[in-house]
C-alpha positions as CSV (number, residue, x, y, z in Angstrom):
1,M,-38.0,6.5,-21.2
2,N,-37.8,6.4,-17.7
3,L,-41.2,5.6,-15.7
4,P,-42.2,8.2,-13.6
5,G,-41.5,7.5,-9.8
6,R,-38.8,5.3,-10.5
7,R,-34.9,5.9,-10.0
8,P,-33.3,4.7,-13.5
9,S,-30.7,1.5,-12.2
10,A,-27.1,2.5,-11.8
11,T,-24.6,1.4,-14.4
12,P,-22.4,-0.7,-13.2
13,A,-18.5,0.2,-12.9
14,P,-16.5,-1.6,-15.3
15,V,-14.2,-4.3,-14.3
16,R,-10.8,-3.1,-15.2
17,P,-8.2,-5.6,-15.0
18,T,-5.1,-4.9,-12.6
19,L,-1.4,-4.1,-14.0
20,Y,-0.1,-6.9,-12.5
21,G,-2.8,-9.4,-13.9
22,T,-2.1,-7.7,-17.2
23,L,1.9,-7.8,-17.3
24,R,1.9,-11.6,-15.8
25,R,-0.4,-12.4,-18.5
26,I,1.5,-11.3,-21.3
27,H,4.6,-12.5,-19.3
28,L,3.3,-15.9,-19.3
29,S,1.8,-16.1,-22.9
30,V,5.6,-14.8,-24.3
31,A,7.2,-18.1,-21.7
32,L,4.7,-20.2,-23.4
33,I,4.6,-19.0,-26.9
34,A,8.7,-19.7,-26.6
35,V,8.4,-22.9,-25.0
36,L,6.1,-24.4,-27.5
37,T,8.4,-23.0,-30.3
38,A,11.8,-24.0,-29.0
39,G,10.0,-27.6,-27.9
40,I,8.7,-27.7,-31.7
41,S,11.9,-26.7,-32.9
42,L,14.1,-29.1,-30.6
43,T,11.4,-32.1,-31.6
44,F,11.5,-31.6,-35.3
45,F,15.4,-30.8,-35.5
46,G,16.1,-33.8,-33.1
47,L,13.9,-36.6,-35.2
48,T,15.6,-35.5,-38.6
49,A,19.0,-36.3,-36.7
50,L,17.8,-39.2,-35.3
51,R,16.4,-40.4,-38.9
52,A,19.8,-39.1,-40.3
53,H,21.6,-41.4,-37.7
54,A,19.3,-44.1,-38.0
55,D,20.2,-44.5,-41.5
56,H,23.8,-43.8,-41.5
57,N,24.2,-46.6,-38.8
58,L,22.0,-49.2,-40.6
59,R,24.4,-48.8,-43.6
60,L,27.3,-49.3,-41.5
61,V,25.7,-52.6,-40.1
62,A,24.5,-53.6,-43.5
63,R,28.2,-53.2,-44.4
64,S,29.5,-55.4,-41.7
65,I,27.4,-58.1,-42.3
66,A,28.0,-57.8,-46.0
67,Y,31.7,-58.3,-45.4
68,T,31.0,-60.9,-42.5
69,V,28.7,-63.4,-44.7
70,E,31.3,-63.2,-47.7
71,A,32.3,-66.7,-47.6
72,P,29.1,-68.4,-47.0
73,V,27.5,-66.5,-50.4
74,V,30.5,-67.6,-52.2
75,F,30.5,-71.2,-51.6
76,G,26.1,-71.2,-51.1
77,D,26.4,-72.3,-48.0
78,Q,23.4,-71.4,-45.9
79,A,24.1,-72.9,-42.4
80,A,27.4,-70.6,-42.2
81,A,25.3,-67.6,-43.2
82,A,22.6,-68.3,-40.9
83,D,25.0,-68.5,-38.2
84,A,26.7,-65.4,-39.3
85,L,23.9,-63.3,-39.6
86,S,22.3,-64.4,-35.9
87,A,25.8,-63.7,-34.3
88,I,26.1,-60.2,-35.9
89,A,22.0,-58.7,-35.8
90,A,21.5,-60.1,-32.4
91,A,23.9,-57.2,-31.5
92,E,22.3,-55.0,-33.6
93,D,19.3,-52.7,-33.3
94,L,17.9,-54.7,-36.2
95,A,14.3,-56.1,-37.2
96,T,15.1,-58.2,-40.2
97,V,18.0,-59.2,-41.9
98,T,17.9,-60.9,-45.7
99,V,20.9,-62.6,-47.5
100,Y,20.3,-63.3,-51.1
101,D,23.3,-64.5,-53.8
102,R,23.5,-63.1,-57.3
103,D,20.7,-64.5,-58.6
104,R,18.6,-62.9,-55.9
105,Q,17.9,-66.2,-54.7
106,L,17.1,-66.2,-50.4
107,L,20.3,-67.5,-49.2
108,A,19.3,-67.2,-45.5
109,S,17.3,-64.7,-43.3
110,W,16.8,-63.1,-39.2
111,Q,14.1,-61.6,-37.7
112,R,13.9,-60.4,-33.9
113,P,11.5,-62.0,-32.1
114,G,8.5,-60.6,-31.3
115,Q,8.0,-58.9,-34.6
116,E,4.3,-59.5,-34.8
117,R,3.4,-57.2,-31.7
118,F,2.3,-54.2,-32.6
119,P,2.5,-54.0,-36.3
120,A,0.5,-51.2,-37.6
121,L,2.7,-49.1,-34.6
122,R,5.9,-50.5,-35.9
123,R,5.4,-49.8,-39.5
124,I,4.4,-46.3,-38.5
125,A,7.6,-45.8,-36.5
126,G,9.6,-47.4,-39.5
127,R,8.5,-44.9,-41.5
128,L,8.6,-41.9,-39.1
129,L,12.5,-42.6,-38.2
130,T,14.1,-44.5,-41.1
131,S,13.9,-44.3,-44.8
132,G,13.6,-48.0,-45.1
133,P,15.6,-51.0,-45.3
134,A,18.9,-50.4,-46.5
135,E,20.3,-53.1,-49.1
136,Q,24.5,-53.5,-49.3
137,P,25.9,-55.4,-52.4
138,I,28.2,-58.6,-51.3
139,V,31.5,-58.2,-53.5
140,H,34.1,-60.9,-54.5
141,E,37.2,-60.1,-56.5
142,A,35.2,-57.1,-58.1
143,Q,32.7,-58.7,-58.5
144,Q,28.7,-58.9,-56.7
145,V,28.2,-62.5,-55.5
146,G,24.9,-61.5,-53.7
147,S,23.3,-58.5,-51.4
148,V,22.3,-58.0,-48.1
149,Q,18.9,-56.3,-46.9
150,V,18.6,-54.7,-43.4
151,S,15.9,-53.1,-41.6
152,G,16.2,-51.2,-38.4
153,D,13.9,-52.2,-35.3
154,P,12.0,-49.1,-34.6
155,V,11.2,-50.0,-30.9
156,A,14.4,-49.8,-30.2
157,L,14.4,-46.3,-31.9
158,L,11.3,-45.5,-30.1
159,H,12.9,-46.2,-26.8
160,F,16.1,-43.8,-27.6
161,L,13.3,-41.3,-28.7
162,L,11.1,-41.6,-25.2
163,Q,14.2,-40.8,-23.6
164,G,14.8,-37.9,-25.5
165,T,11.8,-36.7,-25.0
166,L,11.5,-37.2,-21.6
167,G,14.5,-35.4,-21.6
168,L,13.5,-32.2,-23.4
169,I,10.6,-32.1,-21.5
170,A,12.5,-31.9,-18.0
171,C,14.8,-29.0,-19.9
172,L,11.7,-27.1,-21.2
173,L,10.2,-27.3,-17.9
174,L,13.1,-25.9,-16.5
175,T,12.6,-23.5,-18.7
176,A,9.6,-22.5,-17.8
177,V,10.0,-22.7,-13.8
178,G,13.2,-20.2,-14.3
179,A,11.4,-17.8,-17.0
180,H,8.4,-18.1,-14.7
181,Y,10.7,-16.6,-11.5
182,M,12.2,-14.5,-13.4
183,S,9.2,-13.1,-14.7
184,S,7.8,-12.7,-11.2
185,R,10.6,-10.8,-10.0
186,M,11.0,-8.2,-12.9
187,L,7.2,-7.8,-12.3
188,G,7.6,-7.5,-8.7
189,D,10.8,-4.7,-9.5
190,I,7.7,-2.4,-11.6
191,V,4.2,-3.4,-10.2
192,D,5.6,-2.9,-6.2
193,P,6.5,0.5,-7.1
194,L,3.6,1.5,-9.1
195,R,1.7,-0.1,-6.0
196,N,3.2,1.8,-3.2
197,L,2.6,5.1,-5.6
198,M,-1.0,4.1,-5.7
199,R,-1.1,3.6,-1.8
200,V,0.4,6.5,-0.8
201,A,-1.4,8.9,-3.4
202,H,-4.9,7.3,-2.0
203,A,-3.9,7.9,1.7
204,V,-2.7,11.5,0.7
205,R,-5.7,12.3,-1.0
206,S,-8.7,10.2,1.4
207,E,-6.7,10.9,4.9
208,R,-4.5,13.7,4.1
209,A,-1.6,11.7,5.6
210,F,1.1,13.9,4.0
211,G,3.6,11.6,6.1
212,Q,3.7,9.2,4.0
213,R,6.7,8.3,1.8
214,M,7.6,5.8,-1.3
215,P,10.4,3.7,-0.6
216,P,13.2,3.2,-2.7
217,A,12.8,1.4,-6.4
218,R,15.4,-1.2,-8.1
219,I,14.6,0.4,-11.6
220,E,16.2,3.7,-12.0
221,E,13.2,5.7,-13.6
222,L,10.7,3.9,-10.9
223,N,13.1,5.0,-8.4
224,A,13.4,8.5,-9.8
225,L,9.2,8.8,-10.0
226,S,9.3,8.0,-6.1
227,E,12.3,10.1,-5.5
228,D,10.0,13.0,-7.6
229,F,6.7,12.2,-5.9
230,N,8.5,12.3,-2.2
231,V,9.7,15.8,-2.9
232,L,6.2,16.9,-3.7
233,L,5.2,15.4,-0.5
234,D,7.6,17.2,1.2
235,E,6.1,20.6,-0.1
236,L,2.8,19.4,0.1
237,E,3.7,18.5,4.3
238,A,5.1,21.7,4.6
239,W,2.0,23.8,3.0
240,Q,-0.1,21.7,4.7
241,K,1.6,22.5,8.6
242,Q,1.7,26.6,7.1
243,L,-2.0,25.9,6.5
244,Q,-2.5,24.4,10.2
245,R,-0.3,27.3,11.7
246,E,-2.4,30.0,9.9
247,N,-5.7,28.5,11.0
248,R,-4.8,28.2,14.6
249,S,-3.4,31.9,14.4
250,L,-6.9,33.2,13.0
251,A,-8.8,30.6,15.1
252,H,-7.1,32.3,18.3
253,R,-7.5,35.7,17.3
254,A,-11.1,35.1,16.3
255,T,-11.4,33.9,20.2
256,H,-8.9,36.0,22.3
257,D,-7.9,39.4,23.1
258,S,-4.9,40.3,21.4
259,L,-3.5,42.6,23.9
260,T,-4.0,40.1,26.9
261,G,-4.2,36.9,25.5
262,L,-7.4,36.5,27.3
263,L,-10.7,34.8,25.8
264,N,-13.2,37.7,24.3
265,R,-16.8,38.2,24.5
266,A,-18.1,36.1,22.3
267,A,-16.1,32.9,23.3
268,F,-16.8,33.8,26.8
269,T,-20.6,33.4,26.4
270,E,-20.1,30.2,24.9
271,A,-18.1,28.9,27.4
272,L,-20.6,30.4,29.8
273,D,-23.7,28.6,28.5
274,L,-21.6,25.4,28.2
275,A,-20.5,25.3,32.1
276,L,-24.2,26.3,32.6
277,R,-25.5,23.3,31.0
278,N,-22.8,20.9,32.7
279,A,-23.4,22.4,36.2
280,A,-27.5,21.6,35.6
281,A,-26.9,18.5,34.7
282,R,-24.7,17.5,37.9
283,N,-26.4,19.8,40.1
284,H,-23.3,21.9,40.7
285,Y,-22.8,25.7,41.5
286,A,-21.3,28.0,38.7
287,A,-20.4,32.1,39.6
288,V,-19.4,34.6,37.4
289,L,-17.7,37.6,38.6
290,Y,-17.8,40.7,36.4
291,L,-14.5,42.8,37.0
292,D,-14.0,46.7,36.2
293,S,-11.3,49.2,36.8
294,D,-11.9,51.8,39.2
295,D,-9.3,54.5,37.6
296,F,-8.2,53.2,34.1
297,K,-9.5,56.4,32.5
298,G,-7.4,58.2,35.3
299,I,-4.2,55.9,34.6
300,N,-4.6,56.6,30.7
301,D,-4.8,60.3,31.0
302,R,-1.5,60.4,33.5
303,H,0.4,58.0,32.2
304,G,-0.6,57.5,28.6
305,H,-1.4,54.5,26.6
306,A,1.5,52.6,26.6
307,A,1.0,52.3,30.3
308,G,-3.1,51.8,30.2
309,D,-2.1,49.1,28.1
310,R,0.5,47.6,30.2
311,V,-2.4,47.6,33.3
312,L,-4.7,45.9,31.6
313,V,-1.9,43.0,31.1
314,G,-0.6,43.1,34.5
315,I,-4.7,43.0,35.6
316,A,-4.9,39.9,33.4
317,D,-1.8,38.2,34.5
318,R,-3.2,38.7,38.5
319,I,-6.2,37.7,37.9
320,R,-5.1,34.5,35.9
321,G,-2.9,33.7,39.1
322,C,-5.3,33.8,41.5
323,L,-7.7,31.1,39.9
324,R,-7.8,27.3,39.0
325,E,-6.6,25.9,35.8
326,S,-10.1,24.8,34.9
327,D,-11.5,28.3,35.4
328,T,-12.0,30.8,32.7
329,V,-10.9,34.6,32.2
330,A,-12.1,37.3,29.8
331,R,-11.6,40.3,28.4
332,L,-15.1,41.9,27.4
333,G,-13.8,45.3,26.5
334,G,-11.6,48.3,27.1
335,D,-11.2,47.6,31.2
336,E,-14.1,45.1,31.8
337,F,-13.3,41.4,32.4
338,A,-15.4,38.3,33.6
339,V,-14.3,34.7,35.3
340,L,-16.6,32.1,35.2
341,I,-15.7,29.6,38.2
342,D,-17.1,26.6,37.3
343,T,-17.8,23.2,39.6
344,L,-18.3,25.1,43.0
345,R,-19.0,22.9,45.9
346,Q,-20.6,25.9,47.6
347,P,-21.6,29.9,46.6
348,E,-19.4,31.2,49.1
349,D,-16.4,29.9,47.6
350,A,-17.1,32.6,44.5
351,V,-16.4,35.3,47.7
352,R,-12.8,33.8,48.2
353,A,-11.8,34.0,44.8
354,A,-12.7,37.8,44.1
355,E,-11.0,38.6,48.0
356,A,-8.4,37.0,46.3
357,I,-8.1,39.1,43.1
358,L,-8.9,41.8,45.4
359,D,-5.7,41.7,47.4
360,A,-3.9,40.7,44.1
361,M,-4.3,44.1,43.1
362,A,-3.5,45.8,46.3
363,A,0.1,45.5,45.0
364,P,1.2,48.4,42.5
365,I,1.7,47.5,38.8
366,A,5.3,48.8,37.2
367,L,5.0,50.9,34.4
368,P,6.9,51.0,31.1
369,D,8.8,54.1,32.5
370,G,10.1,52.6,35.2
371,G,6.9,53.8,37.7
372,T,4.1,52.0,39.5
373,V,0.5,52.8,39.6
374,V,-2.3,50.6,42.2
375,A,-5.1,49.5,39.5
376,P,-8.1,48.4,41.9
377,L,-11.2,46.5,40.6
378,S,-14.7,46.5,41.6
379,I,-16.1,42.8,41.2
380,G,-19.5,41.9,41.0
381,L,-20.7,38.5,42.1
382,A,-23.7,36.2,40.5
383,V,-23.8,32.7,41.5
384,F,-26.0,30.1,39.0
385,P,-28.8,29.1,40.0
386,V,-29.2,31.3,42.8
387,H,-29.1,34.9,40.9
388,A,-30.1,33.3,37.5
389,R,-30.4,29.8,35.3
390,N,-28.8,31.2,31.9
391,G,-25.7,32.7,30.9
392,A,-27.1,36.1,29.4
393,A,-29.0,36.7,32.7
394,L,-26.0,35.3,34.8
395,L,-23.4,37.9,33.3
396,H,-26.3,40.9,33.3
397,A,-26.5,39.9,36.7
398,A,-22.9,40.1,38.0
399,D,-22.6,43.7,35.8
400,A,-25.7,45.0,38.1
401,A,-23.4,43.7,40.9
402,M,-20.2,45.2,39.8
403,Y,-22.0,48.9,39.6
404,G,-22.8,48.5,43.2
405,A,-19.7,47.7,44.4
406,K,-18.8,50.8,42.6
407,R,-21.1,52.7,44.7
408,H,-19.6,51.7,47.8
409,S,-16.7,53.7,46.4
410,G,-14.8,50.5,44.7
411,A,-11.9,48.2,45.3
412,T,-14.4,45.8,47.1
413,W,-16.8,42.9,45.9
414,H,-20.8,43.1,45.7
415,S,-23.2,39.8,45.4
416,A,-25.8,40.0,42.9
417,E,-29.5,40.2,44.5
418,A,-31.4,36.7,44.6
419,A,-33.9,37.0,41.5
420,P,-37.7,36.1,41.8
421,P,-38.1,32.2,40.3
422,E,-40.2,33.7,37.4
423,R,-37.1,36.2,36.7
424,Q,-34.3,33.6,36.9
425,A,-34.2,31.7,33.5
């Protein structure tokens, strides 16, 4: 039970082996077992073959010695028998040679020098590599006149065995290196595509990087998996682009007027508040122009709603044409527009902008039916921080100034009255 106020310790995530490590261990284990099995098998069959060859060679040497010492044995010449043994046995890999007469009496013997060294090792090697001494009868005129007993030299056999063992080890090492190289290549062909798949899938999940693609793989099944995954990524990327386009369209419709393409009231209010904060921080001026058409209802009544829409679009285009790119224009609703002039050097710059708009509106606007109409505007002007110190108050001051312009017969601009300090906020 957990004590109150103490959080239970988090269970550590299990450490899972990687696919590459697992396959590598399996391949190395299989390769090691195969190499050991091959080495043991070759060693066993090599020892068997070496023993058979040594026994056969020992019998051949014993037969040759029996033929050579036949005459000394017949005449009982020990010196001649010893000389014959020395001449033949010294050239062969023999340890001892003994010649007996017909009564099994020792006639001559020969022993290779150094046999007294490592007697235990020689005895074990002799038992392992040979079947024991070989005995050959000496026959003269179809009668046995004696016998020859020959034992092989285990040191020579051990030397031969060591050379064979070194060659076998070299072959096994080359085999192991080749197997390791082939295993590494095979593991690369299998694991690399899966690593790429994991990398691309992680990038798509965590970073939405739908532009990632899988490279081709050498193995057919993995290459087919890569191609199918790339097709899926193509579809996901197309869906993402479609969603982004729809989101941009929704965001634009949420902040812009559908007829004129200008900002709507909500977006203009946000832009106004941000601009006033920046102007206050930098000790700059900013101005709002509130614009209203003087005869929009009459244009709608005389020419229809299509002409009214065309007039609204024309007004929006001409207002934008009179301002800087950094200035903001919005349609507040109906035939009411607003302009935010940011970063003014002096309040009089807003007056020049208002007069430029009035001059532009003096030219007639073409209607869909081929006619033209003049759509004069009344403009109210309010400057931050002269007339107000926040966005809502500044927009209200410009709206009130616009009605002042209408009272002066319209088609003109009118500036807001400077408010007392306690009312500017």
